[in-house]
VOPA-436727 format. One record per residue (C-alpha): residue number from 0; residue in one letter; x, z, y. Coordinates in nm, 2 decimals, decimal comma, padded with zeros to 4 digits. Each point is the difference from the previous one (the first is absolute). Layout:
// VOPA-436727
[NUM; 'A'; [X; Z; Y]] ...
This chain:
// VOPA-436727
[0; 'M'; [00,76; -00,88; -02,94]] [1; 'G'; [00,20; -00,26; 00,18]] [2; 'I'; [00,27; -00,03; -00,27]] [3; 'F'; [00,01; -00,37; 00,01]] [4; 'R'; [-00,02; -00,06; 00,37]] [5; 'R'; [00,33; -00,13; 00,14]] [6; 'P'; [00,02; 00,01; 00,38]] [7; 'R'; [00,18; -00,27; 00,19]] [8; 'E'; [00,35; 00,05; 00,12]] [9; 'A'; [00,03; 00,08; 00,37]] [10; 'S'; [00,24; 00,15; 00,24]] [11; 'A'; [-00,01; 00,18; 00,34]] [12; 'A'; [00,24; 00,06; 00,28]] [13; 'A'; [00,00; 00,18; 00,33]] [14; 'P'; [-00,15; -00,23; 00,27]] [15; 'P'; [00,23; -00,12; 00,28]] [16; 'A'; [-00,23; 00,19; 00,24]] [17; 'I'; [00,17; 00,32; -00,11]] [18; 'S'; [00,35; -00,11; 00,11]] [19; 'E'; [-00,15; -00,14; 00,31]] [20; 'F'; [-00,17; 00,33; 00,07]] [21; 'W'; [00,33; 00,19; -00,01]] [22; 'E'; [00,18; -00,26; 00,21]] [23; 'W'; [-00,27; 00,05; 00,26]] [24; 'W'; [00,01; 00,38; -00,04]] [25; 'A'; [00,37; 00,02; 00,08]] [26; 'Q'; [-00,07; -00,17; 00,34]] [27; 'A'; [-00,34; 00,17; 00,07]] [28; 'R'; [00,09; 00,36; -00,10]] [29; 'P'; [00,16; 00,11; 00,34]] [30; 'T'; [-00,32; -00,13; 00,18]] [31; 'I'; [-00,22; 00,19; -00,25]] [32; 'E'; [00,20; 00,32; 00,04]] [33; 'A'; [-00,02; -00,03; 00,38]] [34; 'S'; [-00,37; -00,05; -00,02]] [35; 'L'; [-00,04; 00,31; -00,22]] [36; 'A'; [00,22; 00,21; 00,23]] [37; 'A'; [-00,20; -00,10; 00,31]] [38; 'A'; [-00,34; 00,09; -00,17]] [39; 'P'; [-00,18; 00,32; 00,12]] [40; 'E'; [00,05; 00,30; -00,23]] [41; 'R'; [-00,25; 00,01; -00,27]] [42; 'S'; [-00,28; 00,25; 00,07]] [43; 'E'; [-00,16; 00,22; -00,26]] [44; 'E'; [-00,31; -00,21; 00,03]] [45; 'A'; [00,17; -00,32; -00,08]] [46; 'E'; [-00,08; -00,17; -00,32]] [47; 'P'; [00,28; 00,05; -00,25]] [48; 'G'; [00,15; -00,29; -00,19]] [49; 'V'; [-00,12; -00,27; 00,24]] [50; 'P'; [00,21; -00,31; -00,07]] [51; 'G'; [00,22; -00,08; 00,30]] [52; 'E'; [-00,13; 00,28; 00,21]] [53; 'G'; [00,23; 00,01; 00,31]] [54; 'L'; [00,10; -00,37; -00,03]] [55; 'S'; [-00,09; -00,26; 00,25]] [56; 'A'; [-00,28; -00,24; -00,09]] [57; 'E'; [00,25; -00,28; -00,02]] [58; 'A'; [00,22; 00,19; -00,24]] [59; 'V'; [-00,30; 00,09; -00,22]] [60; 'E'; [-00,11; -00,36; -00,01]] [61; 'E'; [00,34; -00,13; -00,09]] [62; 'L'; [00,07; 00,26; -00,26]] [63; 'S'; [-00,33; -00,07; -00,16]] [64; 'R'; [00,06; -00,37; 00,00]] [65; 'R'; [00,34; 00,04; -00,17]] [66; 'V'; [-00,15; 00,23; -00,27]] [67; 'H'; [-00,30; -00,22; -00,06]] [68; 'K'; [00,24; -00,30; -00,04]] [69; 'I'; [00,14; 00,18; -00,31]] [70; 'H'; [-00,36; 00,05; -00,12]] [71; 'P'; [-00,33; 00,01; 00,20]] [72; 'R'; [-00,13; 00,31; -00,18]] [73; 'L'; [00,30; 00,22; 00,08]] [74; 'L'; [-00,03; 00,29; 00,23]] [75; 'W'; [00,26; 00,18; 00,21]] [76; 'E'; [00,05; 00,32; 00,20]] [77; 'I'; [00,27; 00,16; 00,19]] [78; 'G'; [00,05; 00,38; -00,05]] [79; 'G'; [00,24; 00,27; 00,10]] [80; 'A'; [-00,13; 00,22; 00,28]] [81; 'D'; [00,17; 00,29; 00,18]] [82; 'D'; [00,34; 00,07; -00,16]] [83; 'R'; [-00,03; -00,24; -00,29]] [84; 'N'; [00,18; -00,32; -00,02]] [85; 'P'; [-00,21; -00,31; 00,04]] [86; 'S'; [-00,13; -00,18; -00,31]] [87; 'L'; [-00,17; -00,33; -00,08]] [88; 'T'; [-00,23; -00,03; -00,29]] [89; 'V'; [-00,13; -00,33; -00,14]] [90; 'T'; [-00,26; 00,05; -00,26]] [91; 'G'; [-00,25; -00,19; -00,21]] [92; 'G'; [-00,26; 00,27; 00,05]] [93; 'G'; [00,01; 00,10; -00,37]] [94; 'D'; [-00,05; -00,36; -00,13]] [95; 'P'; [00,23; -00,02; -00,31]] [96; 'E'; [00,03; -00,38; 00,05]] [97; 'L'; [00,19; 00,07; 00,33]] [98; 'R'; [00,22; 00,29; -00,12]] [99; 'G'; [00,28; -00,23; -00,12]] [100; 'L'; [00,00; -00,18; 00,33]] [101; 'T'; [00,04; 00,31; 00,22]] [102; 'E'; [00,28; 00,12; -00,24]] [103; 'R'; [00,19; -00,33; 00,06]] [104; 'W'; [-00,06; 00,05; 00,37]] [105; 'V'; [00,15; 00,35; 00,00]] [106; 'R'; [00,29; -00,09; -00,22]] [107; 'S'; [00,10; -00,26; 00,25]] [108; 'A'; [00,00; 00,25; 00,29]] [109; 'P'; [00,31; 00,10; 00,18]] [110; 'T'; [00,18; 00,32; -00,12]] [111; 'G'; [00,25; 00,24; 00,13]] [112; 'S'; [00,11; -00,05; 00,36]] [113; 'A'; [-00,19; -00,33; 00,00]] [114; 'A'; [-00,33; 00,18; -00,03]] [115; 'A'; [00,08; 00,18; 00,33]] [116; 'G'; [-00,18; 00,32; -00,11]] [117; 'W'; [-00,32; -00,17; -00,12]] [118; 'S'; [-00,14; 00,04; -00,35]] [119; 'F'; [-00,21; -00,26; -00,18]] [120; 'H'; [-00,27; 00,05; -00,26]] [121; 'P'; [-00,19; -00,24; -00,23]] [122; 'S'; [-00,30; 00,23; -00,03]] [123; 'R'; [-00,14; 00,29; 00,21]] [124; 'Q'; [00,20; 00,32; -00,05]] [125; 'A'; [-00,13; 00,35; -00,05]] [126; 'D'; [-00,02; 00,18; 00,34]] [127; 'P'; [-00,16; 00,35; -00,05]] [128; 'E'; [00,04; 00,08; 00,37]] [129; 'M'; [-00,28; -00,25; 00,07]] [130; 'L'; [-00,25; 00,21; -00,20]] [131; 'G'; [-00,01; 00,25; 00,28]] [132; 'Q'; [-00,08; -00,26; 00,27]] [133; 'D'; [-00,31; -00,17; 00,14]] [134; 'L'; [-00,09; -00,34; -00,12]] [135; 'I'; [-00,20; -00,23; 00,23]] [136; 'L'; [-00,19; -00,28; -00,17]] [137; 'G'; [-00,22; -00,20; 00,24]] [138; 'D'; [-00,17; 00,24; 00,23]] [139; 'H'; [00,02; 00,30; -00,24]] [140; 'E'; [00,28; 00,26; -00,01]] [141; 'F'; [00,06; 00,18; -00,33]] [142; 'D'; [00,18; 00,33; -00,02]] [143; 'L'; [00,18; -00,04; -00,32]] [144; 'E'; [00,03; 00,38; -00,04]] [145; 'Y'; [-00,35; -00,01; -00,13]] [146; 'V'; [00,06; -00,26; -00,28]] [147; 'R'; [-00,05; 00,14; -00,35]] [148; 'L'; [00,06; -00,19; -00,33]] [149; 'G'; [-00,17; 00,06; -00,33]] [150; 'M'; [00,27; -00,08; -00,26]] [151; 'R'; [-00,09; -00,08; -00,36]] [152; 'A'; [00,30; -00,05; -00,24]] [153; 'D'; [-00,05; -00,27; -00,26]] [154; 'A'; [00,29; 00,05; -00,25]] [155; 'D'; [-00,12; -00,29; -00,22]] [156; 'R'; [00,05; -00,25; 00,28]] [157; 'A'; [00,28; 00,19; 00,18]] [158; 'R'; [-00,21; 00,00; 00,32]] [159; 'V'; [-00,14; 00,24; 00,25]] [160; 'H'; [-00,35; -00,09; 00,12]] [161; 'I'; [-00,08; 00,09; 00,35]] [162; 'T'; [-00,31; 00,11; 00,19]] [163; 'A'; [00,07; 00,01; 00,37]] [164; 'Y'; [-00,20; 00,21; 00,24]] [165; 'H'; [00,00; 00,05; 00,38]] [166; 'P'; [-00,29; 00,16; 00,19]] [167; 'D'; [-00,02; -00,30; 00,23]] [168; 'F'; [-00,07; -00,24; -00,29]] [169; 'L'; [-00,36; 00,07; 00,07]] [170; 'F'; [00,02; -00,19; 00,33]] [171; 'V'; [00,22; -00,31; -00,08]] [172; 'S'; [-00,01; -00,31; -00,20]] [173; 'E'; [00,11; -00,03; -00,36]] [174; 'E'; [00,28; -00,22; 00,11]] [175; 'Q'; [00,13; 00,27; 00,24]] [176; 'Q'; [-00,04; 00,26; -00,28]] [177; 'L'; [00,22; -00,20; -00,23]] [178; 'Q'; [00,25; -00,07; 00,27]] [179; 'V'; [00,04; 00,38; 00,06]] [180; 'A'; [00,04; 00,06; -00,37]] [181; 'L'; [00,26; -00,27; -00,05]] [182; 'N'; [00,20; 00,10; 00,30]] [183; 'V'; [00,01; 00,36; -00,13]] [184; 'L'; [00,10; -00,10; -00,35]] [185; 'H'; [00,28; -00,22; 00,13]] [186; 'W'; [00,13; 00,28; 00,23]] [187; 'A'; [-00,02; 00,25; -00,28]] [188; 'L'; [00,17; -00,21; -00,27]] [189; 'G'; [00,13; -00,33; 00,13]] [190; 'E'; [-00,16; -00,34; -00,08]] [191; 'D'; [00,19; -00,06; -00,32]] [192; 'D'; [-00,08; 00,34; -00,16]] [193; 'V'; [-00,37; -00,05; 00,10]] [194; 'A'; [00,02; -00,33; -00,20]] [195; 'R'; [00,17; 00,17; -00,29]] [196; 'W'; [-00,20; 00,32; -00,04]] [197; 'I'; [-00,33; -00,01; 00,19]] [198; 'G'; [-00,31; -00,13; -00,18]] [199; 'E'; [-00,35; -00,02; 00,14]] [200; 'V'; [-00,05; 00,10; 00,36]] [201; 'S'; [-00,35; 00,10; 00,10]] [202; 'I'; [-00,15; 00,16; 00,32]] [203; 'A'; [-00,20; 00,32; 00,03]] [204; 'T'; [-00,21; 00,12; 00,29]] [205; 'E'; [00,00; 00,35; -00,14]] [206; 'A'; [00,32; 00,19; -00,09]] [207; 'P'; [00,08; -00,04; -00,38]] [208; 'I'; [00,02; 00,31; -00,21]] [209; 'D'; [00,37; 00,13; -00,02]] [210; 'A'; [00,10; -00,26; 00,27]] [211; 'L'; [00,36; 00,04; 00,13]] [212; 'P'; [00,18; -00,11; 00,31]] [213; 'P'; [00,19; -00,33; -00,03]] [214; 'S'; [00,33; 00,19; 00,02]] [215; 'M'; [-00,06; 00,11; -00,36]] [216; 'L'; [-00,04; -00,35; -00,14]] [217; 'S'; [00,37; -00,06; -00,07]] [218; 'A'; [00,01; 00,31; -00,22]] [219; 'V'; [-00,30; -00,12; -00,20]] [220; 'V'; [00,16; -00,34; -00,04]] [221; 'E'; [00,32; 00,15; -00,12]] [222; 'Q'; [-00,19; 00,18; -00,27]] [223; 'I'; [-00,17; -00,31; -00,12]] [224; 'S'; [00,31; -00,21; 00,01]] [225; 'E'; [00,25; 00,24; -00,16]] [226; 'P'; [-00,10; -00,08; -00,37]] [227; 'F'; [00,08; -00,37; 00,08]] [228; 'S'; [00,36; 00,05; 00,12]] [229; 'E'; [00,11; -00,19; -00,31]] [230; 'P'; [-00,15; -00,33; -00,11]] [231; 'A'; [-00,28; 00,03; -00,25]] [232; 'W'; [-00,19; -00,26; -00,21]] [233; 'L'; [-00,37; -00,02; -00,09]] [234; 'T'; [-00,08; -00,18; -00,32]] [235; 'G'; [-00,32; -00,16; -00,13]] [236; 'E'; [-00,14; -00,24; -00,26]] [237; 'G'; [-00,21; -00,31; 00,03]] [238; 'R'; [-00,05; -00,35; -00,13]] [239; 'T'; [00,18; -00,32; 00,06]] [240; 'P'; [-00,20; -00,31; 00,09]] [241; 'R'; [00,01; -00,09; -00,37]] [242; 'G'; [-00,16; 00,33; -00,09]] [243; 'H'; [00,31; 00,16; -00,15]] [244; 'P'; [00,12; 00,36; 00,08]] [245; 'A'; [00,20; 00,03; 00,32]] [246; 'R'; [00,21; 00,28; 00,15]] [247; 'L'; [00,04; 00,07; 00,37]] [248; 'G'; [00,25; 00,21; 00,19]] [249; 'A'; [-00,02; 00,06; 00,37]] [250; 'R'; [00,24; 00,20; 00,22]] [251; 'F'; [-00,19; 00,27; 00,19]] [252; 'P'; [-00,01; 00,07; 00,28]] [253; 'L'; [00,18; -00,31; 00,14]] [254; 'H'; [00,00; -00,03; 00,38]] [255; 'R'; [00,05; -00,31; 00,19]] [256; 'Q'; [00,17; 00,20; 00,28]] [257; 'D'; [00,28; 00,10; -00,24]] [258; 'Y'; [00,10; -00,36; -00,05]] [259; 'P'; [-00,08; -00,16; 00,34]] [260; 'L'; [00,21; -00,32; -00,05]] [261; 'C'; [-00,15; -00,07; -00,35]] [262; 'D'; [-00,25; -00,27; 00,11]] [263; 'L'; [00,04; -00,22; -00,31]] [264; 'H'; [-00,20; 00,05; -00,32]] [265; 'V'; [00,20; -00,10; -00,30]] [266; 'A'; [-00,14; -00,04; -00,35]] [267; 'I'; [00,25; -00,03; -00,29]] [268; 'T'; [-00,16; -00,11; -00,32]] [269; 'V'; [00,20; 00,09; -00,31]] [270; 'P'; [-00,09; -00,11; -00,36]] [271; 'Y'; [00,08; 00,23; -00,28]] [272; 'A'; [00,07; -00,11; -00,36]] [273; 'N'; [-00,09; 00,31; -00,20]] [274; 'S'; [-00,36; 00,13; 00,01]] [275; 'N'; [-00,26; 00,18; -00,21]] [276; 'P'; [-00,33; -00,16; -00,12]] [277; 'D'; [-00,15; 00,09; 00,35]] [278; 'R'; [00,28; -00,22; 00,15]] [279; 'L'; [00,16; 00,31; 00,18]] [280; 'P'; [00,38; 00,04; -00,02]] [281; 'V'; [00,19; 00,18; -00,27]] [282; 'E'; [00,37; 00,05; -00,06]] [283; 'P'; [00,24; -00,16; 00,07]] [284; 'S'; [-00,21; -00,16; 00,28]] [285; 'S'; [-00,12; 00,33; 00,13]] [286; 'G'; [00,36; 00,11; 00,05]] [287; 'A'; [00,09; -00,32; 00,17]] [288; 'L'; [-00,29; 00,03; 00,24]] [289; 'R'; [00,10; 00,36; 00,09]] [290; 'A'; [00,35; -00,12; 00,07]] [291; 'F'; [-00,13; -00,28; 00,22]] [292; 'E'; [-00,21; 00,25; 00,19]] [293; 'K'; [00,30; 00,22; 00,06]] [294; 'K'; [00,18; -00,29; 00,16]] [295; 'L'; [-00,30; -00,05; 00,23]] [296; 'A'; [00,01; 00,36; 00,10]] [297; 'K'; [00,36; -00,04; 00,13]] [298; 'L'; [-00,09; -00,24; 00,28]] [299; 'G'; [-00,03; 00,28; 00,26]] [300; 'D'; [-00,22; -00,06; 00,30]] [301; 'R'; [00,04; -00,37; -00,03]] [302; 'A'; [-00,28; -00,01; -00,26]] [303; 'V'; [-00,23; 00,25; -00,16]] [304; 'L'; [-00,17; -00,03; -00,34]] [305; 'A'; [-00,37; 00,07; 00,06]] [306; 'V'; [-00,20; -00,10; -00,31]] [307; 'Q'; [00,06; -00,13; -00,35]] [308; 'E'; [-00,26; -00,17; -00,22]] [309; 'T'; [00,06; -00,05; -00,37]] [310; 'G'; [-00,20; -00,20; -00,25]] [311; 'D'; [-00,03; -00,33; -00,20]] [312; 'G'; [00,38; -00,02; -00,05]] [313; 'L'; [00,08; 00,03; 00,37]] [314; 'R'; [00,10; 00,27; 00,25]] [315; 'V'; [-00,05; -00,06; 00,37]] [316; 'F'; [00,21; 00,20; 00,24]] [317; 'H'; [-00,15; 00,02; 00,35]] [318; 'L'; [00,25; 00,08; 00,27]] [319; 'Y'; [00,02; -00,01; 00,38]] [320; 'A'; [00,32; -00,13; 00,14]] [321; 'D'; [00,18; -00,05; 00,33]] [322; 'P'; [00,01; -00,38; 00,03]] [323; 'D'; [00,31; 00,01; 00,22]] [324; 'S'; [00,21; 00,23; -00,22]] [325; 'G'; [00,11; -00,26; -00,26]] [326; 'V'; [-00,17; 00,19; -00,27]] [327; 'I'; [-00,21; -00,29; -00,12]] [328; 'S'; [00,31; -00,18; -00,13]] [329; 'E'; [00,10; 00,31; -00,19]] [330; 'L'; [-00,35; 00,01; -00,16]] [331; 'D'; [00,04; -00,37; -00,09]] [332; 'Q'; [00,33; 00,08; -00,18]] [333; 'L'; [-00,15; 00,30; -00,17]] [334; 'A'; [-00,29; -00,20; -00,13]] [335; 'A'; [00,23; -00,28; -00,11]] [336; 'G'; [00,19; 00,25; -00,22]] [337; 'W'; [-00,31; 00,11; -00,19]] [338; 'P'; [00,07; -00,07; -00,37]] [339; 'E'; [-00,35; -00,02; -00,15]] [340; 'G'; [-00,14; -00,31; 00,17]] [341; 'K'; [-00,03; -00,16; 00,34]] [342; 'A'; [-00,07; 00,26; 00,27]] [343; 'K'; [-00,16; -00,13; 00,32]] [344; 'V'; [00,03; 00,13; 00,36]] [345; 'A'; [-00,27; -00,08; 00,26]] [346; 'S'; [-00,04; 00,14; 00,35]] [347; 'T'; [-00,24; -00,01; 00,29]] [348; 'N'; [-00,01; 00,15; 00,34]] [349; 'D'; [-00,22; 00,31; 00,00]] [350; 'P'; [00,09; 00,23; 00,29]] [351; 'G'; [-00,32; 00,20; -00,04]] [352; 'W'; [00,07; 00,07; -00,37]] [353; 'K'; [-00,35; -00,14; -00,08]] [354; 'A'; [00,10; -00,08; -00,36]] [355; 'L'; [00,01; 00,37; -00,08]] [356; 'A'; [-00,36; 00,07; 00,10]] [357; 'P'; [-00,13; -00,04; -00,36]] [358; 'Y'; [00,24; 00,27; -00,12]] [359; 'Q'; [-00,06; 00,27; 00,26]] [360; 'P'; [-00,19; 00,31; -00,11]] 
């Protein structure tokens, strides 16, 4: 248990490159729209979802440069074919460390008439129509109508494990097999729901028993996620570094995508005055700790309580907070008002929520 580790205080803010991007976009958008309008109509054989398909080489290069200035690992794509309005997606490719950055990017985007009919997304969106298209990767063309998914529900972990099959997997590399599987999952669910609910993804060169078309995946995910529509807590017991009994509570499931701006890990260490021989809290300290927790639960999407550890006369509340929301000062005031000793607040930047790894099932 990490009950005595106190992370260093840190803060995060949207990089200037985000505002610079939108200043550039306002000027470049008419040129980009003209380039898209002049592009040849997409044929049925064209690869779906190609970033910047239809744009000039100069426009692709400049858009990439602007996005990579925000972060070099970000990806982008322009969508909206036929009668659909154009869209621009900037994504971290499923990397949780980049999810807050793309959220800050999209929240700075123009809205209403200033968007000029464009929509902007911080992650790849579900697009079930693409599941009936052909996907070209390298020199191979995959007819996605032949994709089948083995789906194994794991209720204990609130995940659906996937075995992806296509008859052409016999003839292509493992990298291409995985690319097909990930594209299909993203088009079936959207990138954020893949991160929330999809567990292990494996490849099969023979059709799994009871395999289903990708169009059925959303229904399976709905079944596995329905019991978790309200927050739940897992509890456990362990030992403190001094060998005394400890109690652990962890919110489950807790998804990074539901709190995209909460990049800051905050640990509030609260001493309690009344304990039993095992140094675990008893009344009236137990009631005071419950009241403190209820106050933490009222912070909305500015901060979420993820884990609490109790033992050796201390309770440590682990939260993830939006560093730009002003919530840290509220947490400082809340800790300062604790009546049973000196409470401490420490924070560190943790956009990937790595501090939660020891508590995941």
